[in-house]
N, C-alpha and C positions, 0 to 999 in steps of 0.2 A: 297849528300853522303859524301863529304869531311867534311861538318860540323858535321855529325854524327860521323865520325872517330875521329875528333878532340875532341868531347865530350867524347868519350870512352877512349881516352888516357889522359884526363884531370882529373877533380875532381871526376867524377862518377866512382863507382866501382862495380855496379850491373846493369844487364839488365833484364828487365821483360816485359812481353807482356800481355795486357788485351783485352778482347773481350766484345762487347755489345750484347744485346738481350739474354744473358744467363738466364735471369729471365723469358723468354718466351719459354719454351721448346716445346710447341705445335707449335709455329711458325717455330722454327728450324726444327722440325720433318717434317712439311708440305713442306718447301723448299727442304729439303733433298729428300723426296719422289718424288717431281716433277723433280729434277735433275737426280735421278736414273732412273725414267721413261723415261726421254729424252735420256739418255745414252743407255738404252735398245733399244729404237726405232732407234737410230743412228747406233747401231751394226747391227740391222736387215737390214738397208738400204745398208750395205756394202756386202750383199750376192753375188752380181753380180761380185764383184772384184775377179779375179782369183788368184792374187798374195797374198799369206797369209801374207807375210812380210809387204806389203803396208797396208793391212787391219789392222794389229796390230798397225802400226805406226799412221795411221789416227785416230783410236779409242783412242790410248794413248794421242794424242794431244787434242782430245775432252774431255777426262777425266781430263787432267791437266787444261784445260780452265774452266770446270765445277767446279773443286775444287777451282780454283782461284776466280771464281764468288761467291762460297759459303763463302770462307774466307772474301771476300770483303763485303758480306752482314753482317758478324759479326762485321764489323767496327773495325779492329784490331788497337791497339794503342801501340806503342813501348815506354817503360818507362826507362829512364836512372836515376838511383838512387844513391845517396850518403848515405851509411849506416854506423852507428857507433855502436859499441857493448857497452852496459851499464851493470853495475853490478846489480844483483838481490837485492831485498829488504830483510832485516832481522830486525824484530821488537823485541825490548827488553822491556819487561813489568815488572815493579817493583811495588808490592803492598804497598801502603802507608796508608792502613786503620789502625785503632787503635790496632787491634789484632797483628799487626806486631811489635808493640812497647812494647809488654808484656816482662817482665824481668824474667829470670830464677832464680832458688833457689840459694841463697848464692853467687850471682854474679850480677854485675851491667851491664849486657849485654842484650840488646833486641834481639828479633829474627832477626830483620833487620841488626843489627850490626854483628851478626854471619854470615849472608849471605855475608855482605861486606868483612869480614875477609877472607872468602873462596875465593871469586872472586878476591880480591886484591893480593892474593898469585900468581895468574896466570895472571899477567898483559899482558903477551905476547899473551894470548888468544884474547884479544880485538884488538891487532895489526894485528893478523892473520885474524880475521873476517873482519877488515876494508879493507884488501887487496882484499878480494873476494866479499864483500857485501857492500851495502850502509846501514848503521845502523840507525835505527830510535828508539829513546828512549821515553818511556812513563812511567808515574806513574798512578796508578788507584785505585779506590775504587768501586764506582758505575758508574764511567765515566772515559774516557781516558783523560789524560792531557799530551800534548807534552812537552818534555824536550830538551833543547839545548845540555846538556851534560849527560853523563852516571849517572843515579841516584845512582848507587852503589859507585860512587866516590865522592859524595858530601852529604851535609846535606839536608834532605827533611822533609817537614812539614807533620804531620799526618792529615788525612782527617777524618771527623766525620761521613761519610756515611758507610752503610753496603756494604760489597763486593758483587758485582753482576757480576758473570762471563758471564752470558747470554748477558747482555748489552755490556760487554767489548769485547767479541769475535765477536758479531754481528757488533759492531762499528768498530772493526779492519778490518773486511771484507769490509765494506763500504769505509773505508779510503784508502784501497789498491786495490779497484776494477779495477783501470786502471794501476796498477803497478805490476811487477812480484815479489810478496811476496814469499820467499823461505822457511821461517820458523819463529818460534816464540820461544823466550827464555822467560820463565815465572818464576819469582821469587816471590813466595807467599807460605803461609802455608795452604791455602785452606779453611780457616774458614769463616763462615758467610753466605754461600750460602744456600738459602731456597728451591728453586724449583729444586731439583736435577734431577727429571725425565726429565724435559724439557732441562736441561743442557746436560744430557747424549745423548739425541736425537740430539742436536746441534753438539756435539763433533763428533758423527759418520759421520756427513756431512762436517766437517771442512776440508778445502782443502789443508792445509799445516801442516807439522809435528810440534808438540809442544814438546819442551825440558823443562821439569820441574825439580825442585830441592827440596829435602826435608831435614830437619834438623835431622830427626831420633832421635838418643839418645841424641843429643845436645839440643833437645827441652825439657828442664827440668823446670817445674814450678809447683806450688801448687795452686789448686783452687777448690772451692766448688761452685756449681752453681745450682740454681733452674731453670732448663731449660724449664719447662712447668708445668702448673697446669690444670688438667682436672676436671671441675666441671660444672654441669648444670646451665643454666641461671635462672632456676626456681626450687624451692624446696617446700615441703608441710609441713604444721604444723603437729607436732607429728609423722612425718614419717622420716625414716633414710635419711640423706643427705650425700652422699659420695663425698669426695674430694681426688683426687689422685695427688700427687706431684712427678714429675720426677726430679731426682737429678743426676747431673754429677759430678764426682770426678776425681781429678788428683793429684798424689803425697801424698795421705793420706792412703796408704795401711796399714792395721793393726790398724787403729785408729777408735775410736767410736765418732761419731758426733751427735749433738742434733738438731732436726728439730722441730720448733714451729709453731703452728697455733694460730694466734692472731685475736682478734676483737677489733678495736680501740686501738691498742697498748697493749691490755691486753691479756696475754697468757691464752688461754682456753684449750689447749691440747699440749702435747709434746711427741715426740717419739725419740728413739735412733736408729742410723743406724751404723752397724759395716761394715766398708769398707774392702773388702777382695781382691781388685784388685788395681794395680797401676793406671789404668785408667778404669773407669766403669760408668755404668748408672744404677740407682736404682729407684724403685717406692715405695713410702710410701703412705698408705691409712689412711685417717682420716674419722671418722663417727660422724656426729652431729645429734641431734634430736631437730630441732627448736621448740620453744614453742609459738612464736608469729609471726604475719605476718609483712611484710614490706621489705624494701630494706636494705641489710646488706653488709658491707665491711669487707673483711677478708684479712689476710696477711699470707703467708707461708714464713718463714724466717729461716736462719741458722746464729747463732752467729759468729762473726769474730774470725778466728783462726790464730795463728802466721804464718807469711810468705805467706799468701794468696796473689795471684797476683791481684785479683780484688774483692773488697768487694761489689761493686754495683750490682753484679748479685747474691747476697746472699738472695734476697727476691723477691717475686712476689705478687702483689695485685690483687684481683678480687672481684667482687660484684655479689650478687645473690638476686633474688626476692623470698621471702617466701610467699606463698599464701595458702589458704585453698584448700585441695584436692577436696572438694565438698561443694556447698552451701546447707545447710540443711534447708528444708522448712517444717513447721508444718501447715497442712490444716485441719480445723475442719468444718464440714458441718452439719447443723441441720437436713437435710433430703436428701435422694438420689434424685438428680435433674440432668437435662441435663447440667446445668451450672457446677455442680461439676464434671460430667463425662468428659467434654471437657477440663476443666482447669486441672484436674488431668492428663489427657493424655498429654497435652502440657508440663507440668512440667517434667513428666517422660521421655519424648522424649529427654530432654537435658541431655547428659551424665555427665555434670558437676554439676548436682543437685541431691540431695538425698531427697526424699519425704516421710514424715510420715503423713499419712492421716487417719482420723477417720470420719465415717458417722454415724449419729444417726439413727438407724432403729427402735428403741423402746425406748420411754421415761419412766421414773419411774412411770408416771401416766397412762400408758397403762395397762388395766386389761386383763391378760392372764391366763386362767385356767390351767396352767402347772407349776409343781414345778420348783423353781429357778435353782436347780442343773441340770435339764434336758435341760435348754436353752443352745444352742451352741454358742450364741453371745459372743464376747470378751468383757470383762468388760472395760469400759472407764477409763484409768489410769490417772485421772486428778491430783492426788496428786504427782505422779512422774513427769508428764509433766511440771507442773507449779511451781515446787520447784527445785529439783536437776538437771533435764534435760533441763530446760529452757535456761540455758547459752549455750547449744550446738546447738541451733537453730539460724539461721541468719534472718529468716523471719517467722512471724506468720500471718496466714490468717484465719479470721472468715467469713465463707460463709453461710449466712442465719442461724446463730447459736445463740441460746439463752443459756447463760451460767448458768442461775439460778438453773436448776434441777441437775446440775452436779458438781459444785464446788462453794466455798464461794467467796465473793467479794474481800477478801484479795488476792486471786490469780490474780485478775485483777490489783491489785497494783504491784504485781511482774512483770506483763507484762509492765505496765507503766514504772517501773524502768529499765527494760531491754531495752526499747526503748530510754528513755531519758538519761540514764546513761551509758549503755553498747553499744549504737549505733545500736540496732536491728531495723528491719523493721516491720511494722504492717499494715495490709490491712483489711478493712471490706467491704464485698460484700453484696448488698442489698437482700431484700426478706422480707416476713412477720415476720420473727424472727430476723431481724437485726435492728440496731439503736434503736428507741423507742420500737419496738416490741420485742427486745431481752432484754429489761430492762437495757439499758446502760446509761440512763439519770442519772446524778449525781453520776457517777462511775468514777474510775481512767481512764477508757477507753475513756470517753467523753473528758477528759483533753487532750488526745493525738490525737483525731480525728481532721481532718482539717476543719470540718463543725460544725455548731451549729444545734442542734436538734429542730424540730418544735413541741412543746408540745401542740399546740392548735388544729391543723387540722388533727390529726391522724397520722398513720404510713405509710401505703401502699395504693397506688391508681392504679387501672388497667387502661388500655388504651394504644393505639398504638401511638408511636411518634418516630421521628428520633433524635438521639443525634447529636448536632452540636458543633463545637469547638469554643472556645473564641479566642481572639487574642493571649493570652498566650499559649493556646492549640495548635495553629498552629506552634509553634516553640519549644515546650517542648519535650524533648527526649522520653517521654512515648507515646505521641500521634503523633509524627512526623513520619508518615508512608511513606512519599515520600522524594524526594531530597530537596525540599524547601516547604515553606508555601503554595504556590499556588498548587503544586502537591498534598500535604497532604490534603488540603481542597477538592480537586477533588476526592481523594480516599475515604475519609470519606463520601462523598455524594453518593458513589456507594454502601455503606453498607446498608443492609436491615434495616427496622425500628424495634424497640424494643417494648416490651409489659410489662407494669407495672413498677412502680418506687416508691421509698421511698420519703416521703415528708420531705425535709430538709429545715431549715430556710434560711441559707446562709452560705457562706464560711467564715472562721475566718479571721481576719485582716492579719495574718501571712501566710495565705494559698494562693495557686494559683488555681483558678477555671479553669479547662481545658475543661470541657464539660457541656452543658446545655440542657434542654428540651425547645425548642423554642415555644411550644404550651401552656405551663403552667407557670404562673407567680405568684409572691406574691408581697408584698410591696417593696421588695428588688430587684426585677427584675425576669428574667427567673429562674426556679427551677434548682438548682445545681444537676448535675448528676455525675460529676467526679471532685474530688479536691485532692490536695496533699499538704504536708507541711513538712518542716524540723522542728523537735521538739526535743530540747535538742541535744544530739549527734546522734539521730536516725531520721527516716523518717516514715511518715504515708500516707495512701491512703484511700479514701472513694469512692466507686462506688455504687451509689444509685439505683441499678437495679439488677435483677437476670436473665436477658435474653441475656447476651452477647454471649451466645452459638449460638444465631441466626446468628451472624457474621461468625460463622464456618459452621453450618449446612445448612443454607439457601444460603450462598455464594457458597457452593459446588454444590447445586442444580442449582444455577443461572449461575455460570461461571466455575465450576469444580476446583476452587482455594480457599483454606482457609488460604492462607499465611498471609493475613492482620490480622486475628484473632490471629494467633500465634505470629506475630511480635508485636502486641499490648501488649500481656501478657508477652512476653519475655523482652520487653523494660521496662514494669512496674516493673518486678521483679529486673532487673538490676539496675533501679533507686532506688528501695527500699533498696537494699543491698549495695548501694553506690559503684557500680562498678567503678574502677579507671578511665575508659575512660569517665565517666560522672561527674567527679569532677568539681566544680565551679572555680578552679584554676588548671592549668596544666603547668608543666615545661617541656621543651624539649631542646635538644642540638643536633648539627649535629653528634657528636661523643661521645663515652664514654671515650676514652683515648686520651690524648693530650701530645705532647712533652713538656718537662719541660720548663716553662717560657712563653709558647705561650698563647696568649689571647684567651679566651673562650667566645663565644657568647651564652647566654641563652635566649630562647624565653619564655615569660610568657603570657599565655592566661587566661583571667578572664571573668566570666559571672555573671549576676544577677541570682536570684533564678528562674526566668522564662526563663533563658538561652538566654536572649538577651545579646549582648556584653557589658561588663562593662569597660568603659574607665576611665583613671586616678584612678586606684584602690588604696586603702590604704593597703600597704603591710608591713609585718614584715619579714625581711630576716635575716637568720643566716647562715654563712659559717663555717662549722666544718673542721678543717685542719687535716692532718695525725697525728699531735701531740696532737690532741683533744683540740686544742685551738679554740676559737670562735671569728669570726670577723663579723661585721655588714656591708654588702655592701650597698652603698647608691646611686650609679649612675644608677638608673633605667631610661631608655630612653623611653618615650611614642612614639608609632608608629602612623602614619597617619591612620592605619587600626584600626577601633574601637575594643576595647577589647584586643589589642595586645601591649605588652611592651617588651623591650629588656634590657639585663643586660650583661655587659662585666666584666669578671673576669680574674685575673692572678693567675696562679698556681705556686708559687715560690719554692716549695719543692716537692720531690718525694712522691708518695703515693696517697691514696684515700681521696677525699674531698666530703663532703655532704652539699648541699645547701638546706636549709629548708625554705619554704615560707608559710606565713599565711596571708590569705586574710580577711581583717577586714571591718566591717561597724560599726563605733563607738566602742562599747565594745564587739560587737558580732563577733564571728569568723564564716565567711561564708564558708571557706574551707581551707584545708591544702594540700600541696604536697611537695615532696622532690625528689632530683635527685643526684645521685652519679657520680662523675667524677674522673678520675685517671690521675695523671701526671706521665709520663713514661720517662725513660732515653732517652735523645736525642742522645745518642751514641749507636745505635743499634748493631754495630759490636762487642762490648764488652759483649753483652748478651750471646754470644757463642764464647769463645776464643779457643776452642779445635781445634787443627790442624787436617787436613784431608788429610793425605798422600795418602790414597787409591784413593781419587778423583784425585790427581795430577798424580798418577801412571796410572789411567784409561785414563786421557787426553793424556798422552804420547803414551800408547799402541794403542788406537783407531785411532790416527792420524799418526802412523808410526814414532813417535819421540822416545824419550828416557827419562826415569825417573832416576835421580841420587840421591842416599842417601849420602849426603856429610859427614855424620858421619862414613861411611864405605869406600866409594870411594874417597880417598883423592888426587888422581892424577888430572892432568888437565882434564877438562870435555871433553868427546868424543861426538861430535855432527856431525854425517855423513850428512852434508847438501848438497843440490843440488847447486853446484857452477856455473851452466850454466847461462850465462847472457842472455840478450835479445837485438836483433838488432833493432835499431831505425832509421827511415828515417829522415835525417836532410835536404836533398835537393833532388829535383826531377824535371826532364824535360820530357815532353810528346811529342811524334811524332805520330800524327794520320795518319796511313798508308793509310787509305781510302781517305784521302784528298790529297795524293801525286799522281803524274802522273805515277810513277813507276809501281804499280800493274795494272793500265789500259794498259800501254804499253806492259806488259807481256801478258795480255789476248789477246790484238790485235795481237801481234806477233804470239802467238800460233794459233789463228784462221786463220791468213793469211797463215802461213806455211801449216796448214791443207787444206786450200782452194787450194793452189798451187799443193799439191800432188794429190788432187782429180782431178783437171783439167788435170794433167799430166797422170793420170790413166784413163782418159776418162769418169769420172763420172760427173753428173750434179752438 
């Protein structure tokens, strides 16, 4: 005990007591119930005692002994502590993003310098805060940076990152999770934050008051900004394409400004905007009607005006892909057949295709004893289709169709030119009126077909057979029905056999033979059933049979699924119209927009005509810059993966770049592709320099702090902070009482005294 008294009068200034087993309430409850039960029984055992005073004395001694035992079970520990009082923490955050370095009109003062002037007037403020708090200084943009001295009293370097208050406030909480943070002094103009809804949610849960400061009327600057461009990624030829430009203005009230829409630095449209507010946001709408397909780069820009704070936010670049609204298909059928019925249904099921179909129900040679004017059949408009309207079709299909009764041979020349010169697709489907039976030998159509006609053995032969794929057919996108060649071959083997085929001599040297009849051969090998080729700028297909409908009808009977039939014809049409995803050269990049000066990696995939990978391709590359200059990139790096190459580019100036690639084989162009990339400003904070005093006011109100407009409140800042410090234990000594003899002596003494009284009272 003497040691304990000495410790109390020495360095320790606080006494505390701790108990064990408090984490096991069920055990404490059980011990308590047992002790109470024992006390009740002990009271009942005292009924024979006549003296009420002795009864109370004995029971009290038993209660004291039970309580002592209970406390001893809790293992009490006496703690002597030396505690010191520490100051609370106060964080001072100063924004050093680029928008804080914006200068006002007709003065050489930045926003940051105006804040410095204000706080330096009241230097005693920092002395007072130092007396009550431990100050921690930080600069911030999208991350916190600790500072040894007050950033408002020294020169600080601007950061290139966008302001991110969510990261800043979250990081501040993590930094002070073990310290008593009492408040936050926030020096910023509130610009640059993007995700305002998440920030507001964070503010409502922020544990300490925020004291924010706004420049108010002192924040004078002139600026015009294209804050956003709203435009679809895709547009359609000959359809309106709407572009909406959002424009923020500051300091231009009463002035008329010009806004330009450019394509490759060429102004294609201009509109004027009358600014009627000191600070405002406006939306201008531009409408284009594109006349051709492709990827196009546009610029919305505002010319430079005098005294503008930032000229780099005066324009925005964007790209769009202009495509046809629908693929137009012309289908001519020589007679109504199951083949025509199912093919027509497949095309019409695709919402991106528009089908014009004609079926010949009566030829000019049919003798019908009815006046011509009483016939309800629509006259076949051959003159219109193959002259003025031909350019509007993307694909022409002749299904068992003989042209001779309906239009002259020079219309076939129009089809040949449309394929070879205009890039259209052409397909001929077999039957008795196709190929030789349709009179196509020695016509312009024979020139574009991927097969040579057999003039010796007739035209059409009946008989059942299964179509089998060649090696080229197992990987060609038309016949690739599975994930790979093996699965594709298995799926084709499941298709029902066909009946009847046209006798073709062989595939042309430039063609790819995809399907054959394994049971019928000539001197050149198995008879060709399916062949394709690229011819001029277009493509052609020959299917030497008229029973592909069996892949639909009989498969439904057999398995209830006709998806293989639909997939075959959809893939055939996509290949014939040169769908972009089936190009022989394909360019891709990870992103569409890159920070200025950053290296861009372009992936180049190349294929042979049979769609096997083409390694070490001959490429012609052109890079078109925002200033419409052309450079020739040369550093193409072959990959270890067949058919894959890579190209690294630098984008040294702001704006849109277009990389054009041409895949060559000798003098022949195998394919073309292009990709548009944009170099954007690496200083994102200056994309939006408008101050956001409402956000700072909200931060203060929601956290119990205060917002001060320093253009109005010029006195010393009033910040009612919690000055209460925190006690910290610097030294501690423990005395486990349950390990001392004292509590046991007390219990023994109580029980001995109780025993003596019982004996004196004549109790056992």
